[in-house]
N, C-alpha and C positions, 0 to 999 in steps of 0.2 A: 538577129541571132548573135552577132558580134558583141552587142551590149550585154547579153546574158552571160557570155563567156567572161567578159571583162569584169562585171560586177561579182560573178561567182569567184573569180580569182582574187579579187580585192577582199572579199569577205573571208576567204580561207587564209589570206595573208594576215589580216587583222586578228583572226582567231589564233593563228600560230604565234603571233607576237604577244598576245595576251597570255598564252600558255607559257612561253619562254619567260615572260616577266614574273611569273609566279613560281619558277623553279629556283633551286639553290645555285644556279649558274649566274643569276643576275646579281652583280656586285652592289647594286643600290638597294634592291628590295630585301635581300637577305641580311644585310648588315644593319640590323636594328638594335643590336646589343642585348637581345633576349637569348635564353638558352637554346632556343630552336634556330635562331638566326644571329649568332654572335658576330661581333666585329672581328674581321679576319686580319691577322698581322702577317704580312708577306715580306716585309723589308725591315731593315734597321730603322728607317725613318718612320715606319708605321708604329714600331714599339716606342720610339721617342715621342711620337704624337700621342699615343695612348697615355704615356706618362704625363705629358704636359696637360692633357685633358683632365686627368684625375687630379693632378696637383693644383691646377689653376681654375678649373670649373667643377669642383668636387661634387657638388650637390647633384649635378646632372650625370656625371660619368663614374662615380665611385662604386655604384652597385650594378654595373653592366656586365655582360658576359663577353669574353674575348677568347680567341683561339689562334694559336701560333701555327702557321702553315708551312714553315720551312726553317731549317737551321739558320742561325744568324751568327756572324763573326764580327766582333767589335775591335779587332786588332787596329791599333793606331788611333782609336777614338779617345776623346777626353774622359775624365772620371765620370762614372755612372752616377746619376742622381736617382735615388729609389722612387719607385711608383708608390704613391701614398707616403709622401716625405715627412709627415708629421701626424700626431694624433688628431689634429684638426683636419688634416687632409687624408684621412684613412682610406684604405681600399676595402670595400665590402662586397665586391662582385665575385665572379668566377673567372679564373684564368686556366684554360686548358692548353697545356704545352703540346698536346697531340703527339707525344713521343719525340719531339724535336729537342735540339740542344742549342744553347746560347754559349758562345766561346769568346775567350780573350777579353773578358769584361773586367774592370778594375775600379777600386775606390782607394785613392791614396797611392803614394809611391813607396819604395822600400825605405827611403830616407825620411820622407815627410808624411806623417799621418794626417788624416783629415778629421776635423772636429765635427762629428755628426751624431745625432741621438740614436736613430734607428737605421742601421746600414745593412743593405742586402739588395737583391733584385727588387724586392718590395721593402718598404719601410715599416709601416704599421698596418696590420690587417685586422679588421674587426668583423667577425661573423662571416668571413669570406671563404673561398675555396680555391686552392691552387693544386693542380694535379698534372701528372704525366709530363714532367719537365726535368731536363738536365741543364746544369749551369757549370761550365768550366771557367772558374775565376783565375785571373792572374794573381790577384791578391785583394784583400780588404784590410786596410791598415788605418785604424782610427785612434783618436786621443780623447781624453775627457771621459765623462760618464756615458758610455755608449752600449748599445745593444747591437751585436753583430751576428748575422745569420746568412748562410749561403742562399737561402730562398727568401727569408724575411727577417728583418731585425727583431720584430716582436709581433705576436698575434694574440687575440682574445677570442675564445669560443669559435675558432675557425677550424678548417680541415685542410691538411696538407698530405697528399697521397701520391705515391709512386713518383717521387722526385729524387734526384741525386745531385751532389755537388763535389767539386774538386778545387784545390787551390791552397792558399795560405790566408788564414784569418787571424786578426789581432784586434782586441778591444777589451773593455772592462768586464763585459759579460758576453760570452761567445758560444754559439752552437753551430754545428756543421750544417744544420737545416734552418733552425730558428733559435734566437737567443732566449726569448721569454715567451712561454707558451702556457695557455690554459685550455687549449682545444685538443684536437686529435691529430696525431702524426702517425701515419701508417705506411708500411712498405716503402720506406725511404732508406737511402744510404749516403754516407759521406766518406771520402778518402782524404779530406782536407787536414792539413797541419794546423792545429788550433793553439793559440797562445793568449791567455788572459792576464791582465795586470791589475794590481790592487790587492789589498789584504783580505777582502771579503767578496771577491768576484766569483762568478760561476762560469765554468767552462765545461762543455760536454760535446761528445762526438756527434750527437744529433741535436740535443737541446741544452742550452745553458741552465735555465731554471724552468722546471715543469711542474704545474699543478694539474695537468691534464693526463691524457693517455698516449703512450708511445708503444706501438706494436709492429712486429714484423720488420724491424729496422736494424741496421748495423753500421759500425764505423771501423775504419782500419788505420786512420792516421794517428800520429802522436799528439797528445793533448797535455797542456801544462797550464798552470794558473794557481789559484789559492784553493778553491773548493771545486774539485775536478772529478768527473766520471767518464767512463768510456762511452756511455750513452747520454747521461744527463749529469751536469754538475750537481744539481739538486733535484730531487723528486719529492716535494714536500708532502703533498696529500694525493699524489697521482699514482698511476699504475704504469709499470714497464713490463711488457709481456712479449715473449717470443723474440727477444733481441740479443745481439751479441756484439762484442768488441774484441779486436785483436791488436790494437796499437798500444804503445806504452802510455801510462798515465802518471803524472807527477804533480805534486802540489803540497798543501799543508793538511788538507782533509781530502782523502782520495778513495776511490773505489773503482773496481774494474767495470762496473755497470753504472753506479751512481756514487757521487761523493757524499753529500749529505742526503740522508734518506728519512722520510717520515711516512711514506706511502708503502706500496707493495711492489716487489720485483718477483716475477714468477716465470719459470721455464726459460731462463736466460743463461748465458755463459760468457766468460771472459778468459782470454788466453794470453793477453799482454802482461808485461811486468808492471807492477803498481808500486810507487814509492811516495813517501810523505816526508817532508822536512819542515820543522818549525823551530822557533827560538826556544820556547818553553814546552810546547806540546805539539804532538803530531799524531795523525790517525790514518791508517791504511788498511783497507780490506780488499780481499780478492773479488768480492762482489760490491760491497758498500761500506761506508762508515756511518755512524749515528744510528738512531732508532728507526724501527720500521719492521716490515714483514718480508722475509725472503723464503721462497718456496720452490723446490725442485730446480735448483740452479747448481752450476759448478764453476770453479775457477781453477786455472792451471799455471798461471804465471808466478814468478817470484814476487814476494811482497815484503817490503821493508819500510821502517819508520824510524826517523831520527829526530830527537829533541836535543839540540846542540848546545844550549846554554849551560855553562858550568855553575852559575850562581842560582840561588833559589828564586823562584817566581814570586814577586811581592804581591801579586793579585790572584794567585791560584796555585795550581799544581804544576809540577814538572813531570811530564809523562810522555812515553811513546807507546802507542798501541798498534798491534798488528793482529789480524785475524785472517785465516784462509778464506772465510766467508764474510764476516763483519769485523771492521776494525775496532770499534768501541763506541762509547757514547761521548760525543763531542760536547764542547761548551756552548754550541749554538742553541738558542732558544727554539723550542718546537712545541708550541701550545696546542697544535692539532694533530700531533703524531699518534700513530697507533702504538700500542705496546709492542716491544720487540718480540718477534716470532720468527725463528729459524727452524725450518723443518724440511726433511727430505733433500738436503743439500750435500754436495760432494766437494771436499777440499783436495784437489789433485796436484797441489803445488809441490815443487821440489824443495824450496827454501822459504822460510819465514824468519825475519830478523828484526829485532827491536833494539834501538840504541837510545839510552837516556844518559847524557853526559853528566847530569847532576847526581844521579843515584841509580845503580843497576836494578835495585828493587822496584823501581818505578818504570822499568822497561817491560812491557807486557806483550807476550807472544803466545798465541793459542791457535790450534789448528782450525777451530771453528769460530770462537767468539769469547771474549772475556765476559763470561756470564756474571752479571752483577745482581744486586738485590732490588733492581727495578722489576716491574711486572713483566717477566719474560717467559716465553714458551720456547724451549730448545729441545728438540727430540728428533730421532731417526736421521741423524746426520752421520756421514762417513768421511774418512780421511785416508789419504795415501800413506801406507804404513812406513815407507822409507823417507818420508818428509823430514827435513832437518829443521828443527825449531830452535832458535838461539836468541839470547838476550844479553845485554850488558851495557857498558858505558862507551865502548868504542870497538873498532874492528879487531883490536889486539886484546880486548878484555871481554870475552864472550863466554857465556855458560850455555851448554846444550841441554835442552829439556829431554828427559828420557821417560818421565812418568806421564802417561796419557790415560790414566784410569778414570779421570773425571770426564765422562763422555759428553757432558753439557758443554764444557770448554773445548774439548778436543775431538769429539765424535768417536765413533767406533772404527776400528781398523777395517779397511775395505777388503772384503773377501769375495765379492761377486763382480761381474762386469758392470761398469758404470752405466752403459747403455741400457742394461736390463732394469736397473733401479729407476732411471729417468723415465723409461717407457712405462714402467709399472705405475708410476704416479699419474701419467697422462691417461692410462687406461682406466684408472679409478676416478680421475677428475678431468674429463675430456674438454671442459670449457671453464672459462673464468670471466664473469661479467659479460657473458654472451659472445666471447671470443674463443674460438677453438684453439687448444694448445697444440703446437707442432709435435709430431712424433720425432723420434731420434733414430740415427743409424751410425754405423762405423763404416768408413769407406777407405780402402787401402790407398796410402799415399796422400791422404787428406787430413789436415789438422793433427799430425803426429799420432794418428790412430785413435784420437779421442773423439767422442760423439759429436756429430753435427746434426742439423735438422734434416728430416726426411719429409718434405712437403708434398 
């Protein structure tokens, strides 16, 4: 009888052990790097080991799934080396931040930048996915021809969703989330201070240069560089939808949402001040500069543009362009740009000012857009009636515009509530390329009484 009890107990114990070995509590069985059983990152050393595996044994580990299980603090640690540190050692897998945060991470010191091609938590991501992650950077400070992003330096055909970054970023091409993007960025935000260097760099609150889609995202930090936007430094053939920016934007070609535009901006807003400064030419728009389509957007910050050279430009024009919505058509080539289309937009700015030191007749300031003879569609736009529009050679030599009868350039005077106009467009056009447009609301004590999203 005893042997029956003994063997019965042994069989039950073995069955229980087999059952436990196939549950997600088993650290060996579940960590196979699949989406069902991702590699679990529980410590700083685990994240470092993941990086080393991707960077040194790329063929095996680049396309695996990883999941962050706890917040990590890198205070006192040496400079971070990105996961996927080169195009050759790219990251193609899935990284689920699981709502966790990585803190006190850095690349470079305040005094000494690091020469690195793709700088971020990740370097180069190809067809991968990064989601549900926050990164509090101390700084990223790079030199040379660099792509700097708080989540990734650069990505191709990837997805970055529900991520945020803070800190200070500096490089030749910089984005609060990613520097160079052809994929999809959604539901992300950045409060980072962004600084780009070089004559033709791209700096953006979310993306430096985008040919993909950015949706449901926002930035609040100040952004500076050459070609600068509150969301994207450039959106060449991409789409920016349901996004906003509240920080100041400064550069040579600037926009509250996008600096250089060739694609579409729809259902977005910008409230920060936008300024442009250039030797011979400069372009500043409340939403964007350059060609493209802008639909159902508004801007409310002051916009200014200064071309400071007194002598004639030997290679082109001397001009300063300002628009409450679109700054003007820049000299940048744009072989794939859509024709300019500005419809159902609101210029709620208080001040627009254009300075051209060479000649005041080449200082252009318009409430909506300097409508030109390119193929443009400009209609159903409105402007704040009390807006002050000025142009001249300097701050002491300014002319104030009083004739706003050309509604293509200046829009119609606003006589109804902005929130009603914005919601009217959404009601008639509830989606764009499969993405639902956010509704709008006015909330007391928020955004100076101007519309915000009602999601």
